[in-house]
C-alpha positions in Angstrom: 20.9 54.9 -8.9 22.0 52.2 -11.5 22.1 49.6 -8.9 18.3 50.3 -8.2 17.8 50.0 -12.0 19.8 46.6 -11.9 17.1 44.8 -9.1 14.3 46.4 -10.4 15.0 44.7 -13.6 16.1 41.5 -12.3 12.9 41.1 -10.3 11.0 41.9 -13.3 12.7 39.5 -15.2 12.1 36.3 -12.3 8.7 37.6 -12.3 8.1 37.1 -16.1 9.7 33.7 -16.1 7.3 32.4 -12.8 4.4 33.3 -15.0 5.4 31.5 -18.2 6.1 28.8 -15.9 2.5 28.9 -14.6 1.4 29.2 -17.9 2.8 26.2 -19.3 2.0 24.1 -16.0 -1.8 25.0 -16.9 -1.2 23.8 -20.3 0.2 20.4 -19.4 -2.6 20.0 -16.9 -5.3 20.8 -19.1 -3.9 18.0 -21.3 -4.6 15.7 -18.8 -7.9 13.3 -19.4 -10.1 12.0 -17.0 -11.4 8.9 -18.4 -15.1 7.8 -16.9 -15.6 4.0 -17.4 -18.8 3.5 -19.1 -19.9 0.2 -20.1 -23.4 0.8 -20.7 -23.5 0.7 -24.6 -21.9 -2.9 -24.2 -25.4 -3.9 -22.5 -28.1 -5.3 -24.4 -30.6 -3.5 -22.3 -31.0 0.1 -21.5 -31.6 1.9 -18.2 -35.6 2.9 -19.0 -36.1 -0.7 -19.8 -35.7 -1.7 -16.4 -38.9 -1.8 -15.1 -37.7 -3.5 -11.5 -34.2 -4.8 -9.6 -34.8 -8.0 -7.2 -32.5 -8.4 -4.9 -32.3 -12.3 -3.0 -30.2 -13.8 -0.4 -30.5 -17.6 0.0 -28.9 -20.8 1.5 -25.8 -22.0 -0.2 -27.2 -23.2 -3.9 -24.1 -25.0 -4.3 -25.4 -27.6 -1.2 -29.1 -27.1 -2.0 -28.7 -28.6 -5.8 -27.7 -31.3 -4.3 -31.3 -32.1 -3.3 -33.1 -32.5 -6.8 -35.7 -35.0 -6.0 -38.5 -32.2 -4.6 -41.4 -30.9 -7.1 -40.4 -28.2 -8.8 -44.0 -27.1 -9.5 -44.6 -26.1 -5.6 -43.7 -23.1 -4.3 -40.7 -23.0 -7.0 -38.6 -19.8 -7.6 -37.9 -19.6 -11.5 -35.4 -16.8 -10.9 -33.0 -18.1 -8.6 -34.1 -21.6 -9.4 -35.0 -23.3 -6.5 -37.5 -23.3 -3.8 -38.5 -20.1 -1.8 -38.4 -22.2 1.2 -34.7 -21.4 0.8 -35.0 -18.1 0.2 -33.4 -15.7 3.2 -34.1 -12.5 1.7 -36.2 -10.8 -1.0 -35.8 -6.8 -1.8 -37.2 -4.9 -4.7 -34.8 -1.9 -5.2 -36.5 1.8 -5.2 -35.5 4.3 -7.7 -32.8 5.9 -6.5 -31.3 2.3 -5.7 -32.3 1.4 -9.5 -29.9 3.9 -10.4 -27.0 3.6 -7.5 -27.0 0.0 -8.9 -26.7 0.4 -12.6 -24.1 3.0 -12.1 -22.3 0.7 -9.6 -21.6 -1.4 -13.0 -21.6 0.1 -15.5 -19.5 3.7 -14.5 -16.8 1.8 -12.4 -13.7 0.0 -12.8 -11.9 -1.7 -9.9 -8.1 -0.4 -9.9 -7.3 -2.8 -7.1 -6.9 -6.4 -8.2 -9.3 -8.8 -7.5 -8.4 -12.5 -6.7 -11.1 -15.0 -6.8 -10.9 -18.0 -5.3 -11.7 -21.8 -7.2 -14.7 -22.8 -4.9 -18.4 -21.3 -5.9 -21.1 -21.3 -3.3 -23.7 -18.2 -4.4 -25.8 -17.0 -1.9 -27.2 -13.8 -3.4 -28.3 -12.9 -6.7 -29.7 -9.8 -8.7 -32.1 -9.6 -11.3 -32.7 -6.9 -13.5 -36.7 -7.2 -15.2 -39.0 -5.5 -18.0 -42.3 -4.4 -17.4 -43.7 -7.8 -18.3 -41.4 -9.2 -15.6 -38.9 -10.6 -18.2 -35.6 -11.3 -16.7 -33.2 -8.9 -18.8 -29.9 -9.6 -17.2 -28.7 -11.2 -13.6 -26.1 -11.6 -11.3 -25.4 -14.2 -9.1 -23.0 -13.9 -6.4 -20.6 -15.8 -4.2 -19.2 -13.7 -1.5 -17.6 -16.7 0.0 -14.8 -17.1 -3.0 -15.3 -13.7 -4.5 -16.8 -15.0 -7.5 -19.4 -13.2 -9.8 -21.4 -14.9 -12.3 -23.0 -12.2 -14.8 -25.1 -13.1 -17.6 -24.4 -12.4 -21.1 -26.9 -9.3 -21.2 -24.8 -7.6 -19.0 -22.1 -7.4 -21.6 -18.6 -5.6 -20.5 -21.0 -4.2 -17.0 -18.6 -6.7 -15.1 -15.7 -4.6 -14.3 -16.6 -3.0 -10.7 -14.9 -3.8 -7.6 -16.8 -6.5 -5.9 -16.3 -4.9 -2.2 -18.4 -2.1 -3.9 -21.3 -4.7 -4.6 -21.1 -6.2 -1.5 -21.5 -2.7 0.5 -24.2 -2.2 -1.6 -26.0 -5.1 -0.8 -25.6 -4.5 3.3 -27.0 -0.6 2.8 -30.1 -1.9 0.5 -30.7 -4.3 3.5 -29.3 -7.6 3.1 -27.8 -9.1 6.0 -27.9 -12.8 5.0 -23.9 -13.9 4.7 -23.0 -10.1 5.2 -22.2 -8.8 8.4 -21.0 -5.3 9.5 -17.6 -5.1 7.9 -19.7 -6.5 4.9 -17.6 -9.5 4.7 -19.2 -13.4 4.1 -20.4 -14.7 7.4 -19.9 -18.7 7.3 -22.9 -20.3 9.4 -22.2 -23.6 10.5 -25.5 -24.5 10.7 -26.5 -23.9 7.3 -26.0 -27.3 6.1 -28.4 -28.7 8.8 -31.1 -25.8 7.7 -31.1 -26.7 4.1 -31.3 -30.9 4.8 -34.2 -29.8 7.5 -36.2 -27.6 5.0 -35.4 -30.6 2.1 -37.5 -33.0 4.6 -40.7 -30.7 4.7 -40.7 -30.2 1.1 -43.1 -32.2 -1.1 -41.4 -34.8 -3.0 -40.9 -36.3 -6.6 -43.6 -39.9 -6.6 -40.9 -42.4 -7.5 
């Protein structure tokens, strides 16, 4: 009988210790805070001010800028600073896509190291505009070299994963220089295409 009582007391003691350990574990777990990055406060404009977001793809801008002697007053796109003839795609985001992009740049932080190259051949750009069509902010993108240039108005909303942006561009319909695995897809004919288009543009008078 004493032996049975001893066993019961031992089991009760073990049970109490396990319960205590679980409580302590829960207390420790409750102290762990998951930080969600939000850089929206560092931006010079709010989401509510964005009336539209336009996404462009175009021929290699570094190559296009070599040709300067064409008339800028005809068919010139002031957003991307080149003739519309060099633009491959233009997509205006819907409300859902606008929110997705805003969350991507303001509430995400890339945990993997990003190693940009020294080259810069931008072929994509994003423009945030207000209801008067004024540009609030912009991102110029070189997927070839993993280099992204942001306007100062974006503040610290620049620490997102470049691969996430690459996939976002693909998902909203951009195809130029983005293939099925969302990587840059070089075209050997690009320089020839730029040269051919430039020949058709109205030139400046000497």
